[in-house]
ZAMARGU-4260 file (C-alpha; in steps of 0.2 Angstrom, whole numbers, plus 5000, padded with zeros to 4 digits):
<rodrens>
0) 4999/5000/4999 | 5005/5017/4997 | 5012/5029/5010 | 5000/5042/5017 | 5012/5056/5013
5) 5011/5049/4994 | 4992/5047/4993 | 4990/5065/5000 | 5002/5072/4985 | 4990/5064/4975
10) 4975/5070/4981 | 4982/5089/4981 | 4990/5088/4963 | 4972/5079/4958 | 4963/5092/4966
15) 4972/5108/4960 | 4968/5100/4943 | 4950/5099/4946 | 4950/5118/4953 | 4961/5123/4937
20) 4954/5112/4922 | 4937/5109/4928 | 4929/5124/4940 | 4910/5118/4936 | 4917/5100/4946
25) 4928/5109/4959 | 4912/5117/4965 | 4903/5101/4969 | 4920/5093/4978 | 4914/5099/4996
30) 4897/5093/4993 | 4906/5076/4991 | 4899/5063/5003 | 4916/5057/5006 | 4922/5073/5012
35) 4910/5073/5026 | 4917/5061/5041 | 4902/5053/5049 | 4911/5054/5066 | 4918/5067/5076
40) 4935/5062/5077 | 4936/5051/5061 | 4955/5041/5060 | 4961/5046/5043 | 4975/5033/5039
45) 4981/5027/5021 | 4967/5016/5017 | 4954/5029/5021 | 4965/5043/5011 | 4966/5031/4996
50) 4946/5028/4994 | 4946/5047/4994 | 4958/5048/4982 | 4949/5032/4969 | 4933/5042/4973
55) 4939/5058/4966 | 4948/5050/4951 | 4928/5042/4949 | 4920/5059/4950 | 4932/5064/4938
60) 4930/5051/4925 | 4909/5051/4928 | 4913/5070/4924 | 4923/5070/4909 | 4913/5055/4901
65) 4897/5066/4904 | 4903/5078/4894 | 4908/5071/4881 | 4892/5063/4877 | 4882/5081/4881
70) 4894/5087/4867
</rodrens>
């Protein structure tokens, strides 16, 4: 499994890419259920952050597919 630091770097890069190139998608990131912890003090380990990274990638893929099909 990847180290937490590597995962956080990937999340930052992907989020920056989304913010820069897909602002319409970036606005909805704070509405993503993965960003809202369901416990008061969530334990954020590499596994949880990897799941979040994958959810961001999936969100971007879906956005791109939807954009392509709407053109």
